[in-house]
Backbone as numpy.savetxt, mean C-alpha at the origin, in Angstrom:
# Nx Ny Nz CAx CAy CAz Cx Cy Cz
-15.29 -5.12 -16.10 -14.06 -5.26 -15.33 -13.33 -3.91 -15.27
-12.86 -3.56 -14.10 -12.12 -2.32 -13.89 -10.69 -2.67 -13.49
-9.72 -2.02 -14.12 -8.30 -2.23 -13.80 -7.89 -1.23 -12.72
-7.33 -1.74 -11.63 -6.90 -0.91 -10.52 -5.38 -1.01 -10.39
-4.67 0.07 -10.64 -3.21 0.07 -10.60 -2.71 0.83 -9.37
-1.94 0.14 -8.55 -1.25 0.75 -7.41 0.24 0.72 -7.72
0.79 1.86 -8.13 2.19 1.95 -8.55 3.02 2.46 -7.39
3.83 1.56 -6.82 4.70 1.93 -5.71 6.15 1.95 -6.12
7.01 2.35 -5.20 8.44 2.45 -5.52 9.10 1.10 -5.72
8.58 0.07 -5.06 9.16 -1.27 -5.17 8.36 -2.18 -6.07
7.03 -2.15 -5.91 6.15 -3.04 -6.68 4.97 -2.29 -7.26
4.44 -2.85 -8.32 3.19 -2.39 -8.92 2.17 -3.51 -8.71
1.04 -3.15 -8.11 -0.02 -4.14 -7.90 -1.18 -3.80 -8.84
-1.63 -4.80 -9.57 -2.80 -4.67 -10.43 -3.94 -5.47 -9.81
-5.05 -4.80 -9.57 -6.24 -5.49 -9.09 -7.31 -5.48 -10.17
-8.04 -6.58 -10.26 -9.15 -6.68 -11.20 -10.45 -6.66 -10.41
-11.30 -5.69 -10.69 -12.60 -5.60 -10.03 -13.67 -6.06 -11.00
-14.38 -7.12 -10.64 -15.47 -7.65 -11.44 -16.71 -7.69 -10.55
-17.81 -7.11 -11.06 -19.05 -7.03 -10.28 -18.81 -6.37 -8.92
-17.98 -5.32 -8.94 -17.69 -4.50 -7.77 -16.95 -5.25 -6.66
-16.28 -6.34 -7.03 -15.45 -7.07 -6.08 -14.08 -7.31 -6.68
-13.04 -7.21 -5.86 -11.69 -7.48 -6.33 -11.51 -8.99 -6.40
-11.41 -9.51 -7.62 -11.38 -10.96 -7.80 -9.96 -11.50 -7.92
-9.03 -10.69 -8.43 -7.66 -11.16 -8.58 -6.70 -9.99 -8.45
-5.47 -10.30 -8.00 -4.42 -9.29 -7.94 -3.14 -9.88 -8.53
-2.33 -9.00 -9.10 -1.05 -9.39 -9.68 0.00 -8.37 -9.24
1.21 -8.84 -9.04 2.29 -7.99 -8.54 3.47 -8.03 -9.50
3.99 -6.84 -9.84 5.13 -6.73 -10.75 6.20 -5.84 -10.08
7.44 -6.06 -10.43 8.51 -5.22 -9.91 8.49 -3.86 -10.63
8.59 -2.80 -9.87 8.61 -1.46 -10.46 9.93 -1.23 -11.18
9.84 -0.80 -12.44 11.04 -0.52 -13.22 10.79 0.68 -14.13
11.34 1.86 -13.79 11.13 3.05 -14.62 11.73 2.94 -16.02
12.59 1.92 -16.25 13.22 1.78 -17.57 12.32 1.07 -18.57
11.27 0.41 -18.12 10.37 -0.30 -19.03 9.46 0.69 -19.75
9.08 0.35 -20.97 8.21 1.20 -21.76 6.75 0.77 -21.58
5.85 1.55 -22.16 4.43 1.20 -22.11 4.17 -0.15 -22.78
4.94 -0.44 -23.84 4.78 -1.73 -24.52 5.26 -2.88 -23.65
6.36 -2.66 -22.90 6.88 -3.68 -22.00 5.87 -4.02 -20.90
5.31 -2.98 -20.32 4.34 -3.21 -19.25 3.08 -3.88 -19.80
2.67 -3.50 -21.00 1.49 -4.13 -21.60 1.72 -5.63 -21.77
2.90 -6.02 -22.24 3.19 -7.44 -22.43 3.08 -8.20 -21.11
3.61 -7.63 -20.03 3.53 -8.29 -18.72 2.08 -8.42 -18.27
1.34 -7.33 -18.38 -0.03 -7.31 -17.90 -0.93 -8.20 -18.75
-0.74 -8.16 -20.05 -1.59 -8.94 -20.94 -1.44 -10.44 -20.69
-0.23 -10.88 -20.39 -0.02 -12.30 -20.06 -0.82 -12.67 -18.81
-0.86 -11.75 -17.83 -1.55 -12.03 -16.57 -3.06 -12.10 -16.73
-3.63 -11.19 -17.51 -5.09 -11.05 -17.51 -5.75 -11.56 -18.78
-5.00 -12.26 -19.62 -5.57 -12.72 -20.91 -6.82 -13.57 -20.71
-6.81 -14.42 -19.69 -7.99 -15.27 -19.44 -9.20 -14.43 -19.04
-8.97 -13.44 -18.19 -10.08 -12.57 -17.77 -10.60 -11.75 -18.93
-9.69 -11.31 -19.82 -10.11 -10.52 -20.98 -11.02 -11.31 -21.91
-10.84 -12.63 -21.92 -11.69 -13.46 -22.76 -13.11 -13.55 -22.22
-13.27 -13.23 -20.92 -14.58 -13.36 -20.28 -15.22 -12.01 -19.97
-14.41 -11.00 -19.72 -14.92 -9.70 -19.28 -14.39 -8.56 -20.15
-15.22 -7.58 -20.37 -14.82 -6.37 -21.08 -14.30 -5.34 -20.07
-13.21 -4.67 -20.42 -12.67 -3.64 -19.54 -13.52 -2.38 -19.66
-14.09 -1.97 -18.55 -14.98 -0.81 -18.54 -14.25 0.47 -18.13
-13.18 0.32 -17.36 -12.48 1.51 -16.89 -11.18 1.15 -16.21
-10.43 2.19 -15.85 -9.13 1.99 -15.18 -8.84 3.20 -14.30
-8.14 2.95 -13.21 -7.75 4.03 -12.32 -6.34 3.73 -11.81
-5.55 4.79 -11.61 -4.15 4.65 -11.23 -3.87 5.43 -9.95
-3.31 4.76 -8.96 -2.72 5.40 -7.79 -1.22 5.24 -7.93
-0.48 6.34 -7.95 0.96 6.25 -8.21 1.75 7.17 -7.29
2.90 6.64 -6.80 3.85 7.48 -6.08 5.17 7.55 -6.85
5.12 7.15 -8.13 6.29 7.19 -9.00 5.93 8.04 -10.22
6.14 9.36 -10.15 5.67 10.26 -11.20 6.13 9.90 -12.61
7.36 9.37 -12.74 7.87 9.07 -14.09 7.12 7.91 -14.74
6.34 7.16 -13.97 5.57 6.07 -14.55 4.12 6.47 -14.86
3.72 7.64 -14.41 2.32 8.05 -14.61 1.96 8.08 -16.09
2.78 8.78 -16.88 2.44 8.92 -18.30 2.62 7.60 -19.05
3.55 6.75 -18.58 3.76 5.45 -19.23 2.51 4.59 -19.09
1.95 4.52 -17.89 0.76 3.70 -17.68 -0.48 4.35 -18.30
-0.56 5.66 -18.24 -1.69 6.34 -18.87 -1.70 6.08 -20.37
-0.53 6.21 -21.00 -0.44 5.96 -22.44 -0.67 4.49 -22.78
-0.18 3.60 -21.94 -0.37 2.17 -22.17 -1.86 1.80 -22.15
-2.58 2.33 -21.18 -4.00 2.02 -21.06 -4.78 2.61 -22.23
-4.45 3.83 -22.63 -5.14 4.45 -23.77 -4.82 3.73 -25.08
-3.56 3.33 -25.25 -3.12 2.71 -26.50 -3.69 1.32 -26.69
-3.65 0.50 -25.65 -4.00 -0.90 -25.80 -5.43 -1.24 -25.37
-6.01 -0.42 -24.47 -7.36 -0.74 -24.01 -8.39 0.33 -24.39
-7.93 1.38 -25.09 -8.81 2.45 -25.56 -9.66 3.05 -24.45
-9.01 3.27 -23.30 -9.69 3.83 -22.14 -8.87 4.99 -21.59
-9.55 6.05 -21.18 -8.89 7.16 -20.50 -8.90 6.87 -19.00
-7.75 6.57 -18.41 -7.74 6.20 -16.99 -7.91 7.42 -16.08
-8.42 7.17 -14.90 -8.47 8.19 -13.85 -7.16 8.13 -13.08
-6.56 9.29 -12.84 -5.33 9.36 -12.05 -5.67 9.96 -10.69
-5.36 9.25 -9.61 -5.67 9.76 -8.28 -4.80 10.98 -7.98
-5.46 12.07 -7.61 -4.74 13.30 -7.32 -5.70 14.36 -6.82
-5.20 15.57 -6.58 -6.06 16.65 -6.08 -7.24 16.89 -7.01
-8.40 17.14 -6.42 -9.59 17.44 -7.20 -10.55 16.28 -7.36
-10.09 15.06 -7.12 -10.98 13.91 -7.22 -11.87 13.82 -5.98
-13.08 13.31 -6.19 -13.99 13.07 -5.06 -13.60 11.78 -4.36
-13.49 11.84 -3.03 -13.14 10.65 -2.27 -14.05 10.40 -1.08
-14.83 11.42 -0.70 -15.67 11.29 0.48 -14.91 11.49 1.77
-13.62 11.81 1.67 -12.76 11.96 2.83 -12.45 13.43 3.06
-12.47 13.84 4.32 -12.09 15.21 4.68 -10.60 15.20 5.02
-9.82 15.97 4.28 -8.36 15.97 4.47 -8.00 17.08 5.46
-7.67 16.69 6.68 -7.41 17.65 7.74 -5.91 17.71 8.05
-5.10 17.95 7.02 -3.66 18.11 7.23 -3.24 19.48 6.72
-2.02 19.89 7.04 -1.55 21.25 6.74 -1.65 21.58 5.25
-1.19 20.65 4.40 -1.24 20.87 2.95 -1.84 19.64 2.28
-3.16 19.64 2.04 -3.82 18.46 1.46 -3.24 18.00 0.14
-2.66 18.92 -0.63 -2.09 18.55 -1.93 -0.86 17.68 -1.80
-0.27 17.63 -0.61 0.91 16.80 -0.39 0.56 15.35 -0.05
-0.71 15.07 0.16 -1.12 13.72 0.54 -0.90 12.76 -0.62
-0.11 11.72 -0.40 0.18 10.75 -1.43 -1.05 9.96 -1.84
-1.08 9.55 -3.10 -2.23 8.80 -3.62 -2.43 7.50 -2.85
-1.34 6.84 -2.48 -1.46 5.58 -1.75 -2.07 5.78 -0.37
-1.68 6.87 0.30 -2.22 7.15 1.63 -3.71 7.48 1.55
-4.08 8.24 0.53 -5.49 8.57 0.33 -6.32 7.30 0.13
-5.84 6.40 -0.71 -6.58 5.16 -0.99 -6.67 4.27 0.23
-5.58 4.19 1.00 -5.62 3.44 2.26 -6.70 3.99 3.18
-6.71 5.31 3.32 -7.65 5.95 4.23 -9.09 5.75 3.77
-9.33 5.88 2.48 -10.68 5.67 1.94 -11.11 4.23 2.14
-10.21 3.29 1.86 -10.52 1.88 2.06 -10.89 1.59 3.50
-10.21 2.24 4.45 -10.48 2.01 5.86 -11.87 2.52 6.25
-12.23 3.71 5.83 -13.50 4.26 6.30 -14.71 3.63 5.63
-14.54 3.09 4.41 -15.70 2.44 3.78 -15.91 1.02 4.30
-14.87 0.41 4.87 -14.99 -0.98 5.33 -15.12 -1.12 6.84
-14.54 -0.18 7.59 -14.47 -0.34 9.03 -14.98 0.93 9.72
-16.21 0.91 10.21 -16.77 2.09 10.88 -15.95 2.48 12.10
-15.91 3.75 12.36 -15.19 4.24 13.53 -13.82 4.77 13.18
-13.06 5.11 14.20 -11.69 5.62 14.03 -10.76 4.45 13.72
-9.85 4.66 12.77 -8.92 3.60 12.37 -7.49 4.10 12.32
-6.58 3.22 12.75 -5.14 3.41 12.53 -4.75 2.39 11.46
-4.21 2.88 10.34 -3.82 2.00 9.24 -2.31 1.91 9.19
-1.78 0.70 9.15 -0.34 0.48 9.03 -0.09 -0.14 7.66
0.52 0.62 6.77 0.78 0.15 5.41 2.29 -0.06 5.26
2.68 -1.34 5.13 4.10 -1.69 5.07 4.53 -1.93 3.63
5.00 -0.88 3.00 5.53 -0.98 1.65 7.00 -0.59 1.66
7.44 0.15 0.63 8.81 0.66 0.61 9.08 1.48 1.87
8.10 2.29 2.25 8.10 2.95 3.55 6.99 2.31 4.39
7.11 2.42 5.70 6.03 1.98 6.57 5.27 3.23 7.00
3.98 3.25 6.62 3.14 4.41 6.92 2.13 4.04 8.01
1.96 4.92 8.97 0.95 4.73 10.01 0.02 5.94 9.94
-1.25 5.68 9.61 -2.19 6.75 9.28 -3.40 6.70 10.18
-4.08 7.83 10.32 -5.28 7.89 11.15 -6.45 8.47 10.36
-7.58 7.74 10.41 -8.86 8.24 9.90 -9.85 8.21 11.05
-10.52 9.32 11.31 -11.45 9.38 12.43 -12.82 8.84 12.04
-13.67 8.67 13.04 -15.03 8.18 12.80 -15.83 9.16 11.95
-15.39 10.40 11.88 -16.07 11.41 11.07 -15.49 11.50 9.65
-14.75 10.46 9.25 -14.16 10.39 7.91 -13.15 11.51 7.66
-12.37 11.81 8.68 -11.33 12.83 8.58 -9.96 12.17 8.58
-9.15 12.48 7.58 -7.75 12.06 7.58 -6.96 13.13 8.31
-6.38 12.76 9.47 -5.75 13.79 10.31 -4.23 13.69 10.33
-3.64 12.71 9.63 -2.19 12.63 9.58 -1.67 11.27 10.01
-0.41 11.23 10.42 0.18 9.96 10.81 1.69 10.06 10.93
2.36 8.98 10.58 3.82 8.91 10.63 4.32 8.12 9.44
5.47 8.52 8.91 6.11 7.79 7.81 7.49 7.36 8.30
7.75 6.06 8.25 8.99 5.49 8.76 9.74 4.76 7.65
11.02 4.53 7.87 11.78 3.69 6.94 11.15 2.31 6.88
11.00 1.76 5.68 10.41 0.44 5.53 11.36 -0.66 5.98
10.82 -1.86 6.07 11.61 -2.97 6.59 12.77 -3.31 5.66
12.55 -3.26 4.34 13.63 -3.55 3.40 14.62 -2.39 3.35
14.12 -1.16 3.36 15.01 -0.01 3.35 15.91 0.04 4.57
15.37 -0.36 5.71 16.18 -0.40 6.93 17.31 -1.41 6.80
16.99 -2.57 6.23 18.02 -3.59 6.02 19.05 -3.10 5.00
18.60 -2.50 3.91 19.52 -1.97 2.89 20.50 -0.97 3.51
19.96 -0.07 4.31 20.79 0.95 4.94 21.84 0.33 5.86
21.43 -0.65 6.64 22.34 -1.32 7.56 23.49 -2.00 6.81
23.14 -2.72 5.75 24.16 -3.45 4.99 25.10 -2.50 4.25
24.53 -1.42 3.69 25.34 -0.50 2.89 26.27 0.35 3.74
25.94 0.54 5.00 26.76 1.43 5.84 27.68 0.67 6.79
27.74 -0.64 6.64 28.66 -1.45 7.44 29.52 -2.31 6.51
30.69 -2.67 6.97 31.65 -3.35 6.09 31.57 -4.87 6.13
31.21 -5.43 7.27 31.35 -6.88 7.42 30.03 -7.63 7.56
28.92 -6.92 7.46 27.63 -7.59 7.64 27.15 -8.21 6.33
26.62 -9.42 6.43 26.09 -10.15 5.28 24.58 -9.97 5.23
24.05 -9.80 4.02 22.61 -9.60 3.88 21.84 -10.91 4.13
20.94 -10.92 5.10 20.12 -12.11 5.33 18.78 -11.98 4.61
18.01 -13.04 4.59 16.64 -12.96 4.10 15.80 -12.19 5.11
14.72 -11.58 4.63 13.86 -10.81 5.53 12.83 -11.76 6.14
13.16 -12.29 7.28 12.27 -13.18 8.01 12.66 -13.17 9.48
11.71 -13.55 10.32 11.98 -13.55 11.76 12.80 -14.77 12.14
13.83 -14.59 12.95 14.56 -15.75 13.47 13.71 -16.49 14.50
14.10 -17.69 14.84 13.35 -18.47 15.82 13.30 -17.79 17.17
14.42 -17.22 17.58 14.50 -16.53 18.87 14.77 -15.04 18.67
14.18 -14.23 19.52 14.40 -12.79 19.42 15.86 -12.44 19.74
16.51 -13.24 20.59 17.92 -13.03 20.89 18.74 -13.87 19.93
19.34 -13.23 18.92 20.11 -13.96 17.93 21.41 -14.49 18.50
21.88 -15.61 17.93 23.15 -16.19 18.41 24.21 -16.26 17.33
23.98 -15.60 16.20 24.98 -15.44 15.16 24.63 -14.17 14.39
25.55 -13.72 13.54 25.35 -12.42 12.89 24.05 -12.37 12.10
23.76 -13.41 11.32 22.56 -13.41 10.49 21.30 -13.28 11.33
21.18 -14.10 12.37 19.97 -14.06 13.19 19.90 -12.78 14.02
21.06 -12.23 14.37 21.06 -10.94 15.08 20.51 -9.82 14.19
20.91 -9.83 12.92 20.40 -8.83 11.97 18.91 -9.02 11.77
18.49 -10.27 11.57 17.07 -10.55 11.35 16.24 -10.11 12.56
16.74 -10.37 13.74 16.02 -9.97 14.94 15.90 -8.44 15.01
17.01 -7.76 14.77 16.99 -6.30 14.84 16.04 -5.70 13.82
16.08 -6.21 12.59 15.24 -5.65 11.52 13.77 -6.01 11.73
13.48 -7.29 11.95 12.09 -7.73 12.02 11.46 -7.38 13.37
12.07 -7.83 14.46 11.48 -7.54 15.77 11.59 -6.06 16.12
12.63 -5.41 15.59 12.73 -3.97 15.77 11.56 -3.25 15.10
11.16 -3.73 13.91 10.02 -3.13 13.22 8.72 -3.42 13.97
8.61 -4.63 14.49 7.43 -4.98 15.29 7.30 -4.04 16.49
8.41 -3.84 17.20 8.40 -2.98 18.38 8.05 -1.53 18.00
8.57 -1.07 16.86 8.28 0.29 16.40 6.78 0.45 16.14
6.20 -0.52 15.43 4.77 -0.44 15.11 3.92 -0.50 16.37
4.23 -1.44 17.26 3.47 -1.54 18.50 3.59 -0.25 19.32
4.79 0.32 19.34 4.99 1.56 20.09 4.23 2.73 19.49
4.25 2.84 18.17 3.52 3.93 17.52 2.02 3.79 17.71
1.51 2.56 17.59 0.08 2.35 17.80 -0.32 2.76 19.21
0.50 2.39 20.18 0.23 2.76 21.58 0.20 4.28 21.74
1.18 4.97 21.15 1.25 6.42 21.27 0.10 7.10 20.50
-0.26 6.55 19.33 -1.37 7.11 18.57 -2.67 6.99 19.36
-2.89 5.82 19.98 -4.11 5.62 20.76 -4.17 6.59 21.93
-3.04 6.82 22.57 -3.00 7.77 23.68 -3.32 9.18 23.20
-2.79 9.54 22.04 -3.03 10.89 21.50 -4.49 11.06 21.05
-5.08 10.01 20.52 -6.45 10.10 20.00 -7.49 10.13 21.12
-7.22 9.43 22.21 -8.14 9.38 23.35 -9.54 8.92 22.92
-9.56 7.86 22.13 -10.82 7.26 21.67 -10.89 5.85 22.23
-12.05 5.45 22.71 -12.19 4.16 23.36 -11.97 2.99 22.40
-12.65 3.01 21.27 -12.58 1.90 20.31 -11.90 2.37 19.03
-10.81 1.70 18.67 -10.04 2.07 17.47 -9.72 0.81 16.68
-10.00 0.84 15.38 -9.58 -0.26 14.50 -8.10 -0.10 14.19
-7.35 -1.18 14.25 -5.96 -1.18 13.80 -5.89 -2.11 12.59
-5.52 -1.56 11.45 -5.56 -2.30 10.19 -4.15 -2.41 9.64
-3.74 -3.63 9.34 -2.40 -3.91 8.80 -2.51 -4.31 7.35
-1.68 -3.69 6.50 -1.71 -3.99 5.07 -0.32 -3.74 4.47
-0.18 -3.96 3.18 1.08 -3.69 2.49 1.88 -4.95 2.23
2.80 -4.86 1.27 3.54 -6.02 0.80 4.40 -6.70 1.84
4.93 -5.93 2.82 5.79 -6.51 3.84 5.04 -6.86 5.12
3.72 -6.67 5.13 2.95 -6.97 6.33 3.01 -8.45 6.69
3.13 -9.31 5.70 3.16 -10.75 5.97 4.37 -11.16 6.80
5.44 -10.34 6.74 6.65 -10.67 7.50 6.40 -10.59 9.00
5.56 -9.65 9.41 5.40 -9.41 10.85 4.01 -9.71 11.39
3.06 -10.04 10.54 1.66 -10.09 11.00 1.42 -11.13 12.09
2.22 -12.17 12.15 2.04 -13.18 13.19 2.87 -12.89 14.44
3.58 -11.76 14.43 4.47 -11.42 15.55 3.93 -10.30 16.41
2.95 -9.57 15.91 2.42 -8.42 16.64 1.62 -8.86 17.86
1.84 -8.19 18.96 1.12 -8.50 20.21 0.07 -7.43 20.48
-0.59 -7.00 19.42 -1.71 -6.06 19.54 -2.86 -6.63 18.71
-4.08 -6.19 19.01 -5.23 -6.61 18.21 -5.27 -5.81 16.92
-5.42 -6.50 15.81 -5.44 -5.81 14.53 -6.23 -6.64 13.51
-6.54 -5.98 12.39 -7.19 -6.62 11.25 -6.18 -6.63 10.11
-5.96 -7.80 9.53 -5.07 -7.89 8.37 -5.93 -7.81 7.11
-5.69 -6.81 6.27 -6.49 -6.59 5.05 -5.54 -6.23 3.92
-5.16 -7.22 3.11 -4.16 -6.98 2.09 -4.67 -6.13 0.92
-6.00 -6.01 0.76 -6.54 -5.29 -0.40 -7.18 -3.97 -0.05
-6.90 -3.44 1.13 -7.61 -2.23 1.55 -7.33 -1.05 0.62
-6.08 -0.93 0.12 -5.75 0.16 -0.79 -6.54 0.02 -2.10
-6.60 -1.20 -2.63 -7.33 -1.42 -3.89 -8.82 -1.17 -3.71
-9.35 -1.51 -2.55 -10.78 -1.26 -2.29 -11.04 0.24 -2.24
-10.13 0.98 -1.60 -10.27 2.43 -1.60 -10.14 3.00 -3.00
-9.23 2.44 -3.78 -9.02 2.89 -5.16 -10.27 2.67 -6.00
-10.90 1.52 -5.83 -12.13 1.24 -6.59 -13.26 2.17 -6.17
-13.35 2.47 -4.88 -14.38 3.39 -4.41 -14.19 4.78 -5.04
-12.94 5.23 -5.11 -12.66 6.52 -5.75 -13.03 6.47 -7.23
-12.75 5.33 -7.86 -13.15 5.17 -9.27 -14.66 5.33 -9.43
-15.41 4.68 -8.55 -16.87 4.76 -8.64 -17.37 6.19 -8.47
-16.78 6.92 -7.54 -17.26 8.29 -7.29 -16.88 9.27 -8.38
-15.91 8.91 -9.22 -15.44 9.87 -10.24 -15.65 9.39 -11.68
-16.34 8.30 -11.86 -16.55 7.79 -13.23 -17.99 7.96 -13.70
-18.80 8.59 -12.89 -20.20 8.74 -13.27 -20.44 10.02 -14.05
């Protein structure tokens, strides 16, 4: 069994890979105040049943929260006696990084891109809806050529509520009608359908810029479920694409 950690600004996702397949995933709230012992207690409760059946062979970490890197690295070494792989410059990924400064490429974006090219042949546009909404491009030649980073759906709502005096925070869900008839549904429409329109618009512009006949559009990330039934474009929903890319990087660098 291999432990796959995706450490994001809002959530931490743990994937368990058994026999080269992701069999289970667990999600925890990101908290820089927790210690390595605190995180171990949370994780151990989740995977105790799997630990009784499978031995941990390795671990790999994709992180965009630097202050948690050493906490998780120390936790894995202390409790599982394993030296984890940390995704970063110098690791083999099989991907050609064709951006201005490859060292600036986030670990999450790299894993998304790797997951896309190993699963879906051809050019792909990946939409990863996490704390930020990222729209990325991988070509048929396994080249990461860039993309766009936008405010995420929750961050957009937070900003709206914090910068206005009389607006009430609604749940993040689509209203029945795109034209809201009260403040709550108006906010929900603006946030949710506004995000849908942004994604559809960016995909259209990316396709025009790429000038490629056949392009995969892949939707993933924690907030993707909010909009996946609202998009009026053809796409593939793949909630584990980042973890699959992470496991592939583990395989290429653990031999």
